[in-house]
N, C-alpha and C positions, 0 to 999 in steps of 0.2 A: 477452604484455601483456594485462592485464585491460581489458575494454571494457564499456560499457553498451549493451545491445541495444535501440535505439529502433525505432519503426515504419518509419523510413526507412533506417537503417543503424546499424552498430555504431560507437560514438564513444568517444574517451578520456573518462574520468570528469570531467576538468576542464572539458570542454565543456558539462556540464549547467548550470552557472551556478546561479542561484537556483531551488531546486527545491521544489515541492509534492510531498512524498514519499508522499502517499496521497490520491487523489481519484478522481472518476468523471466521465467525459464522457457515457457511456451506461450505463444500468443499468435493468433491469426485473425485478421479482420479484412473485410472487403475495402476498408478505408486505406489499407496498406498493402496493395497487391504486389506480389513478388518479394515481399520483405518478411514473410511469416517466420516465426520462431517455431520450427517443427522438428529440428534435428536433435535427437537425444544425445548424440555424441558431442555436439557443440555445447549443449546445456551442461553436460558433465564436465567438459573442459573449462567452461566458464566458472562453474562452481569450484572446481579444483584450483583455478587461478585465484579466485576470491579467497579461498581457504589459505592459499600460499601467502597472501598478504595479511593474514591474521583474522580473517572473517570466520564467523562460526554459525551465523543464522541469516536466513533470507526470507522475507515475507513476499510471496508471489500474489500480486493483486489481480491476476487474470480471472475474470468472472465466468459465469455460465455462458456456454455457446461460443467461446472464443479460443478453442483449442487448448484447454488446460492440460490435457494428457495426465489426468490425476493418477492413473495406474502406474505411470512411470516415475512419479515423484518419490515414493518410498525407496526404490532402488537407487536413485540418484543421491538421496540423503544418506543411505547406508554406505555407498561406495566412496563418497567424498567426506563424510564426517560432518556435514553441514546440516543443521536443523532447517527444515523447510516448512513454511506455513502456507496452506492453500486457501483460496477464496471461493465463496459462492457470491451471488449478486448478479447485477445486470448493468452493462455499460449504456452509453447513449444509444438512441434508436438507430442512428446511422450505421452502427456496427452490425445490424441484424437484418435478415430477411423479414419483410412484413408478416409473412405467414407464421414465422416462429413466434413473433410477439403476440399474434392473435391466439396462437395455441396456449400461451402462458396466461392469458387473461383469466382471472378468477382463481388462479392457483399459484401465484408467484410466491406468496408467503409460505405456502406448503412446500414448494420446491426449496426455498432457502432453508427452512427448518430441517427438512430431510437431509440436505447436504451437510448441515452442521452437526447433526446428531446420528444419522444412520450411515451416511457416506455419499460420495459423488458417483452416481450411476451404479455400476456393479463393482467398482474398484474397492469399496470398503474404506476409502480414504475420506476422513472427515475434514471439512473446511474449518478454518480457525478464525475467519472474519467474513464480513459481508462488504462487498465493494459495489458502490453505486456512483452516479456521475451527475453533475450539474451541467448547465449550458453556459454560454458566454454572457456574463452579467445577468443571467436570468435562470429561472426554473420553469421549463415547459411542462406540459401535461405528462409526458413520459417520465421526466425526472420526479415529479410528484408521485406518480404511480409507483415507481421503483423504490423511492425513499419511504413511502408509506409501508410497503411490504417489508423493507429492511427494518423499519422501526418495530413492526409487529413481530418479525423474527427475532429481533433483539430482546423484546419483552418476553418471548417464549423461551429463549435459550441463554441470554446474557452476553451474546456475541458482540464484539466491537464492530463498528461500522466505519469503513474507510471511504472517503469521497474524492473522486477525481474532480478537481475544479478546473474548468476549461480556461486555459491560459492563466490560471491562478485567481480567477474572478468569482464573485458570487458567494464568498465564504459566509457572510453574515445572513444572506438569504437562506442558505443551507441550514445554518444554526437556528434561524427563526422557525423553519419548518420542522426539522428533526427534533429539536429540543423544546422549542416553544409550543408548537401545535401537537407534536406526536409524543412528547414526554420522554425522549431519550436523554439520559444524563449526559451533559456535555463531555465529561471525561471518558465516555465510551465512543466518542467521535474523533476520527483522525482526518484532518483536512490535507489533501495532497496538492502539490505544485504551488505552494505559497511563494516560492522563489521566482515564479514566472510573472508575478505582478507585485513588484516591490513597493507596496503601499504599507508603510509602517503603522499608520493609524488603523487600518483594517486588521492587520496582523495582530496588533496589540489588543484590539477589541475582541478578536476571536480567542486569543489566549486568555484574556480576562474573563471571558464567558466560561472557560474551563476546558476547551477543546485542545487536542494535540495538533501541532503544526508540523507538517512534513516538508522539508526542503529537499526536493528530489529531482532527478533528471538533469544533473549538472553537465555542462560542457557539450551541449547539443548545438549544432550549427544554427538552428532556428530559434534558440532561446539565449539571447545575448544579455543575460542578467547575472551571470556567475560572479562578476566582480562586485556586485552589490550584496551578495549573500553573507559574507563575513560581517558587514556592518549591520545587516538586518538581524542576524543571530545574536550579535553582541548587544544591540539595542533591546531585544526581547529579554535576554538574560539580565541585563542591567535593570530592566523593569520588573524583575522578579519571576520571569517565566522560563528560566532555563530548564526546569523539569518538564516542560510541555513540548520540547523540540525534538524532532527526529530527522534523520538523514537517509536518503535512498538514492539509487541509481536510475531506476525506471528505464531499463533496456527494453525497447518495444519493437526493434527491427533487427534483422540479421546483420545489416551493415554496421549497427551500433555495437555489436559484440566485439570483445577484445580479440577473439579468435579470428575475426574477419577484419581486423585493423582499426576497429572503433575503440571508444573508451571502455565500454563494458562494465561488468560488475567490479573488477579489480580497481578501476579508476577511483571509486569512492574512497578506498583506503590508500591507494598509491599516490594520488595527487590532491584530492579534496581534503582528506584528513590533515596532512601536514600544512596545507595552506591555512586551514582553519585554526590549527594549533598556534601558528604564528600570530594570528589576530586575536584569538580568544583564550589561549592557554590550554595546555594538555588536559588539565583536570576537567574543565567544562566539556571539551570535546569527548573525553572518555565517558562522561556522564550521558551525553547525548547518544552516543553509540552503544553503550552497554547497559545503563540503568533505565533510561527512558523507554526503550522498546518493550521491556517487560511490563512497565506500568501501563503502556498503551494497549498491548495486545493480550494481556492476561485477563481472564474472566472467571467468575464464579459460575461455572457451566450448569445449566439446568437441562 
């Protein structure tokens, strides 16, 4: 039976309920100095606010080396009643010190597999997905290295692979590599940030290939594509790909949290959901928020 690996236990996909399919409770990168998500109290408040809007699960895409605070996640999940899924994986090279990347050479697959099966560090918390990243309209050597390790870890464990697409670009190159060259089944791949590059032809081709498409990070000052999202989602649903779509918030800075005056996790259900229901109908939006995440993140774990 396929199950979703949360920080507390493996659960049937139907237990996820209303899911924010891409977000961050903790995140720290030299690319975002002074905006780190490190405050456990703020993370708890954000989760509680999301829960107050009807949310019941969150997929944290924070990968290796970027301040995941895995040991704190079970407590937050218990205290708020929200299922939390943690990630292993590696982001773009710019997010890391060169010496850390050198240290990981030759053992990246091993690190991913260990975090999926034994646990992250000494926390005992097992990751439930692998997160990697492409570049802007390209896959550099770092992306190919991390995606190769992700594919090997998928074949060893069954874990889904989530991909940060830089400004929503490079989706088909990612699928050519992961699925074409490296043999990952397309339905095990989640492509993030499709809303940031509203190219319906590429979106349709990616969905047609069998990947899941995440529309995430809505209402950010530097991503002026929100108004196109309902049309993109409707076009994909009309083309027969409603079962491939996901929604997420992708809160990556302290200023973006609702507790600090930003949209935060609750915005997905407080504003995005009703806006999409007007354009798409409640039934389709419920399917995207409730049914599709279980399909995307459940695995036959090995």
